[in-house]
N, C-alpha and C positions, 0 to 999 in steps of 0.2 A: 317741432315746427307744429306749431295750429293753422287749421284752416275753419271754414266754415263754409260748409255744403248750399249749396244754389237752393232759391229758394220754388219750389216746384207746385205750389199751391195753384188753384184751379183759375185763380181773377183773370178777367179781358183783359189785352193790350187794347186800349180803347187808341185810335189816330190821332188823336189828338196828342196824346200822349209820347208820341214819336217824331222827330226831327229829323229831316230830310234835308242831303245835301247832296247838290246835283255836281259828278266830273265833267264838266263839257271837254268832250274831246269829239263832236262830229258823229260819228256811225259809230264811233266806242263810247259814247259817254253812257256813265251807270250811275247810280244814287246810293249812298250811302246813307243806313238806316240806323237810328240811334233810339236806344231803350230799352228799359230796366224790363226784363223779363221775355223779352224778343225771340228768345230761342222757341218757348213755347208758342210761335208764332210762325214758324220757320215753312213751315210745309205749307201755310195758308200764302205766304208770300213770294214764295217758289214759285205757286201756282199761276202768279201772273207771265210768268215766265215762259209759256208753253210746254209741252211735257216732253217728257225727260224719257227715253229707253231704260236708261239704268243710272243708277245713283249710288258713288264710290262715297264714302267719309271717310278723309285721310287724316288723322290725327295723332297725337303721341300718347304714352302707355299711362304718363301720368294724368293728362287733361283725359283720356276716355274713360275714367273710373268714376270721374263729377259731370261728364257733358255726355259722354258714349250711350249711354242707355235713352235720353233725354232724346236728343237730335235723329237717333235710328226710330226711336216711337211715332215721333215729330213728321219723322218723312216714310215713315212705314207703306203708306201706299206702293213707294218706288223699291220695296224690297232691297235697301239699300246694304251694302257690304259695308263694315266698318273693317277699316287696317291700318293698325297703330304701332307707328314708329317708337324706339328705344327716344326716351329724352335723350335733348343737346344739341349742342351747334357741330360734335362731332359728326351728325346721321348728313349735315350738309353738303354730301356728296353724288361722283359720278354715279357709285358704285349700287346707291340706295334708291338713285331714280331709276337705274337699269329693273333692280327688282320690282319696281313698283310696274313699269310698262308688264311685266311679267304677270303681275296681276290684275291689273286692268285685262289682259285678255283672257284671264283665267273668271273673271265677272263677266267679260263679255259686253265692256268697254267698246263705246264704237262713237263715230263724229257728233252723235244726235244723243250721247249721254251729260251727265254732269259730275263734277269731280266738287265733293263740297270740305275746303280748308278748318276745319274747327282745331285753334290752337293758337298757338305764338307767333314770332317771326321765323324760325326754322320749318316751323309744318308748313307755313303760307309761303314760304321762298321755294320750299320745295317743290309743293302740291303746282303753284302757278308754273313753275319749269316742266313738270312734267306733262299739265297739261299743253301746253304749250308747243310742247315737242312730240308728242304723241299724235299717229295721224294726221302730221303738220297743223294739230290746233285744236282742242275741243274745249267745252266751255268746264269754267268753271267760278267760285262765288267764293268772298272768304267771309269766315264767321270767327274774327279777332276773338280771344281769352285773355291777352294779356294787354297790360297799359301801354307795351312796347306798340305789338300791334296794330292794337286799337286807335292811337294816336296818329303813328306814322308807320309801320312796314304792309299794313293789307291797303295802302291806299297807294293808286301812280302807277301802278304793273310791273314794276320792276323783281322779275321773277331770276333766281344765282341759285347756281354750290358753290361751294368753295373747292380750291387747291391748294396742298400744302403751302405754297407759295404767297397763295394770299385768299382773303374772302371776297366773294363773289367771282370772281374770275372766268366763270364758265354760267350766261345766263343771259338773257334777253326782255325784251317790254313785252307784255304781254296783258291788257288788262282784264279783270274779271267781270263779270256779269253784274255783279251785286258786291256790297261790302254791308255785313249783316252785325255791328257791335251792341250787344246786350250787356250794360254795364253792370250788372247782378255780379257778372262770373267775377269781375275782381277781385270781391270779397273772397276768393276761395285760393288768391295770392299769400306767399309768403312776404314778409316783408321785404327781403333782396329783389323782388320781382316788380311790386313797386317804386323800390328806385329806380330801379332799369329802366320805368317807363316816366318817370319824374324827371330826368336827365335828357329825355328826351322833346317832353312836356317847354323847361326851362329853354333849351335849345331852340324852340319855335319864337317864343317870349321873344329871346335875342335876335334872329332875324328877322324878324317882323309884326311884332304884336309888344309895343310897351305895356299897355294897356293888360293883359295875359301876363304879363312879367311885374306889374303892380299887383293882381289880383292873386299871385303866389306869395307875394311876399305878405300881403293883409292875409289871407283865410289859409294860410300853409295845412294849419292843424288840422280846419276841416278835410282838409283835402286828403292829407293821409290818414282822415278815421275813414277816407272814402264813403262821406257825407252825400248823399243825392244829389241833390243839387250843385254844390261844388262841382264833384265828377262831370257830371253833365255839362256844366258851363266849360270845363277844360277840356272835354273832348270833342267837341262840338268846336271851340276856336282852332284846337289843333285841323282839325278834317279841316275846315273851312281853309285854312292857311293852304293843310296840304293839296287840298283841292284847286285851289286857285294856282297855285304852281306849277302844277301837273299840266294843267291847259293852258296856261302858258309855253311851256317846252317839255312836251311830254317824255322828249327821247336825249334831252339835253344837249339841244344841237343848236341852241343858242348861251348853251350856259349858262339862263338863268336858272333851270332848278339846283344847278351845283350850291345852289345858297345853304339846300338842306342839308350837305354834306358837313357843314358846321362842327367841327369837335370829329366828325368822320376817319381823316386824314390819317392824324398820328392814330385814330382809337384801331380802326382795322387792322394795321401794323401792329400794334401790341397784343390786339388779338390775335394774329397770326404768328407770332414770336410764341408764344405759350402753345401753338398748337392747339388753340382754341377751348383751351383745357386750364388755363391762367385766371387772367383780368374776364369780369362777365362786361357784357355791351356798354352797358351803363357806364359801368366803372374808368373804360377804357374813353371814352365819348369824354366822357368830363375830365379826365386827366387832357385829350386834345382841344379839348374849348380854353381849357386854362392853358395851357401853352400858345396857341392861338393868338389869345389876345395880350401872351408877352412878346409875340411876333409883332402883334398890330402894335405895342406900342412901342419897339426896339425901331418899326419902321416909322415912326410918329402919325401915327391914323388914330390913336387911341391914348384914354392915361389910364391914372394907377385906379383911380375914380371906378372903372368901367371894370377891371379885374377884381374889387373888390365887391363889387354887385353880384358879379357870380359865384365868387368863390362862399361870399352869404347864402345863397340858397341851395347850393349845391353840399354845404355844408348839412344842412338843416334834413337835408331829402336822406342823409346820409352816403353824400358821392365824395370818392375823392376831391381834395382841392390842391394836391398834387404829386409828381412823379419821382422815380429812381431815373437820376441822369444817366448809367450804365443800362438802363433798360430804354431809355428812348434813343439813344445813340445808336443800338442793335437794332431799333425799330424802325428809323433813318434808314438803314441798309436797304431795308424790302421796300423804301416807299416809291422805290426808283422801279419796283416791278409793277407799282399797283396804279389803275386802270385810271387815277387821278394822273398822272405821272405822262405831261406831254410832249413830246422830242426833246426826254432827260430836262425838263423843268420842273420843277415842283409845283404845283399851284394848292395855293390854301384859302378857305374862306377867313376872311380876317371880320371881327368885329370891330365895329367905328363907334355905334352906340349902341345900347339899348333899342333894339326895331331896325337897326340897318346892319349891315352885315356887306361885307365887298370882296370880290375875286380876284388875287396878288399870284404871282411868280413871285417867289422866293428866293435869293439865291443860298447856296450852303455857306457864304459868309456871315450872311444875318444868322443861321442855323446854328451855326458853330459861337455864336457869339451869345445868343441865346442859351447854349448848354455848359 
């Protein structure tokens, strides 16, 4: 696996080069900052948020090699402690969170301290949940370094860990103080991680933005080469959609935020089925999107063309466009323990056309016919 190290030259990031998107949540509102080279400005930007007694940087051992020294040096004023977890979804459990509480105490973390989550979705979820529950809540910021985290998981305040029975079953809504996205960090990602993120980007096109979907169809080669203009365009589009959805339904109380779960109902079940060591998140979500579209077709909500559109883009980014029937049958047995199953009814986010999805209860009979 070849990776490119982050460019650490001394060029100054100009304010005009940075895009800012606001997540509007009243007193809990915060900004998403997007720019190339933003990591080198982290200390200056955090200075706008007041004085912190202590800073702890949470990351994983893979990410630490590339960004640990850069972030720690940039935050040297705070004399931060760096805690690096083993990488992977297997770390998202209550045992890891408990170990973090002890690290917090050892470093003297209090309610005026700051947790800085540097990494992908796993690190962000763990850091957010630990911050939300330690001393009844301490501040944290997200510094996502993967495409999945930059376009999706770092935004919206969903924090959680897994149980053996399912993904993200223990968690809470807890918003970060800010999200800092340095697009340069994507250049260190292996191909598989880019595919993960691209599945989420395609999801955003399907659920809300036909122009984003068309942009991907036309400019996918440049996107996969991580060309700066293309990457900033798609990350900004996804962040705007996520911010807008979250501002309308922060805690999934109206059901509107559920549109972000497109493909994730079956996807999370497939991940849990493999003990989080089988399918990667993007692979599982891609299969979930295909299945959801087939359900929509069976219910007369969508046509064959919609399925073809999604298969075309998913295959071009290297994601699966089919699934193993036996695995899916087993996954459905897990779905009724998933938090998306309410009162024994299984709900799916179903596509109607590119840019529009709806939430519907799906009967077991329809599922059986699809399989």
